[in-house]
C-alpha positions as CSV (number, residue, x, y, z in Angstrom):
1,M,0.2,0.0,-0.2
2,I,1.7,2.9,-1.2
3,T,0.6,6.1,2.0
4,A,0.5,9.8,0.3
5,I,0.6,12.9,2.8
6,V,-1.2,15.8,0.6
7,M,-1.2,19.1,2.5
8,I,-4.0,21.3,0.8
9,K,-4.8,25.0,0.7
10,A,-8.5,26.1,0.2
11,D,-10.9,28.9,-0.4
12,V,-11.4,29.6,3.5
13,H,-15.4,30.3,2.8
14,R,-16.0,26.0,1.2
15,I,-13.3,25.1,4.5
16,P,-15.8,22.1,4.9
17,E,-17.4,21.8,1.8
18,V,-13.7,20.9,0.1
19,A,-13.0,18.2,3.7
20,E,-16.4,16.6,2.8
21,A,-15.5,16.6,-1.2
22,I,-12.0,15.6,-0.4
23,A,-13.4,12.9,1.4
24,E,-15.4,11.3,-0.6
25,I,-13.0,10.6,-3.1
26,D,-12.6,6.8,-3.6
27,G,-8.1,6.6,-2.4
28,V,-8.4,9.2,0.5
29,S,-8.7,7.4,3.8
30,E,-8.9,10.7,6.1
31,V,-9.4,14.4,5.8
32,Y,-8.3,16.2,8.7
33,S,-8.9,20.2,9.3
34,V,-5.7,21.5,11.0
35,T,-4.3,25.1,12.0
36,G,-0.7,26.3,10.2
37,G,-0.1,26.8,7.1
38,V,-2.7,24.7,5.0
39,D,-6.6,23.7,5.4
40,L,-6.8,20.8,5.0
41,I,-4.7,17.8,5.3
42,A,-5.9,14.4,3.2
43,V,-4.2,10.9,4.1
44,V,-4.2,9.2,0.2
45,R,-3.8,5.4,-0.2
46,V,-3.7,3.6,-3.1
47,R,-2.4,0.3,-3.9
48,R,-0.3,1.4,-6.9
49,H,2.2,4.5,-7.4
50,E,1.3,5.0,-10.4
51,D,-2.7,5.4,-8.5
52,L,-1.8,8.0,-7.2
53,A,-1.9,10.5,-10.4
54,D,-5.6,9.9,-10.7
55,V,-5.8,10.5,-7.5
56,I,-4.6,13.6,-6.1
57,P,-4.1,15.5,-9.3
58,G,-6.9,13.2,-11.6
59,R,-9.1,14.4,-8.7
60,V,-8.2,15.7,-5.3
61,N,-6.4,19.1,-7.1
62,K,-9.9,19.4,-9.0
63,V,-12.3,20.0,-6.1
64,P,-14.1,23.2,-6.4
65,G,-12.0,25.4,-3.8
66,V,-8.6,23.8,-3.0
67,T,-6.1,26.7,-4.5
68,S,-2.7,24.2,-4.0
69,S,-1.9,21.8,-2.3
70,D,2.3,20.0,-1.2
71,T,2.1,15.8,-1.6
72,H,4.8,13.8,0.8
73,I,5.0,10.5,0.3
74,S,5.9,8.4,2.7
75,F,8.8,6.0,2.4
76,Q,7.8,3.6,6.1
77,T,5.4,3.9,8.5
78,Y,5.0,3.6,12.1
79,S,2.6,3.2,15.2
80,K,2.2,2.4,18.0
81,H,-0.5,0.1,16.7
82,D,2.0,-1.4,14.7
83,L,4.1,-2.1,16.8
84,E,1.1,-3.6,19.2
85,S,0.7,-6.3,17.2
86,A,4.0,-7.6,16.2
87,F,4.6,-7.9,20.4
88,A,0.9,-9.3,19.7
89,L,2.5,-12.5,17.9
90,G,5.6,-13.2,20.1
91,W,8.5,-11.3,18.4
């Protein structure tokens, strides 16, 4: 599974509508409304690297109200949940 974190700037008057539209896109697992230099952060999970092009520039960036985005592709995932699962297996 390929995971990308997409930092999104949106029209400030449409942030909730933009977030909801992005959350409905296949491949988008979560959308967070955040403080700071961006308005939304979307987590995109796809099976193939090539699928990112369909989801991010092909669909996310075309949602009305999205003004720009910056995509970060993960190399590896580290999470407490993953570590707990490994220990449960006796590792």
